[in-house]
C-alpha positions in Angstrom: 116.7 105.7 98.3 118.1 109.2 99.2 117.0 111.1 102.3 117.6 114.7 103.0 119.9 115.4 105.9 117.1 116.1 108.2 115.0 113.0 107.2 118.2 110.9 107.6 118.6 112.5 111.2 115.0 111.4 112.0 115.6 107.8 110.8 118.8 107.7 112.8 117.2 109.1 115.9 114.2 106.6 115.7 116.6 103.7 115.0 118.9 104.7 117.9 115.9 104.7 120.3 115.3 101.0 119.7 112.5 99.3 121.6 111.8 102.3 123.8 111.1 104.6 120.8 111.4 108.4 120.6 108.6 111.0 121.0 108.1 113.8 118.5 108.8 116.3 121.2 112.3 114.7 121.9 113.0 114.8 118.1 112.0 118.4 117.8 114.4 119.4 120.6 117.2 117.3 119.3 116.9 117.8 115.6 115.9 121.5 115.4 118.7 122.6 117.8 119.6 126.1 116.6 116.7 126.4 114.2 113.2 127.7 115.1 111.2 125.3 117.2 108.5 123.6 115.1 105.2 121.9 115.9 105.6 118.2 116.6 103.1 117.5 113.8 106.0 118.5 111.4 107.8 115.3 112.5 104.7 113.3 111.7 104.7 114.9 108.1 108.4 113.9 107.8 107.7 110.4 109.0 104.9 110.0 106.4 107.3 111.1 103.6 110.0 108.8 104.9 107.5 105.9 105.0 106.7 106.6 101.3 110.3 106.3 100.5 110.6 103.1 102.6 107.6 101.5 100.8 109.9 99.5 98.5 111.7 98.0 101.6 110.6 95.9 104.5 111.0 98.7 107.0 108.4 101.1 108.3 108.3 103.8 111.0 105.2 103.4 113.2 103.9 104.9 116.3 102.0 103.8 119.4 100.5 107.3 119.6 103.2 108.6 121.9 106.5 107.3 120.5 108.0 106.4 117.1 109.6 103.1 116.3 111.4 101.6 113.3 109.9 98.1 112.5 110.3 95.4 109.9 107.1 94.5 108.2 
């Protein structure tokens, strides 16, 4: 599985957040540093695409509605 640099950063950020998770807003501010700010729903779209790539693994990115977490299924 190959991820684009941005998608890899999203996975790394979620993984680093551990059990406390990370919000879409936090990711937008951290990952889009010098780029234009994007709507937090952009993160949701990226996560859906990442989860499609993770389908062959036992990992999944999930949300409690406020924060994102990396979980084993």
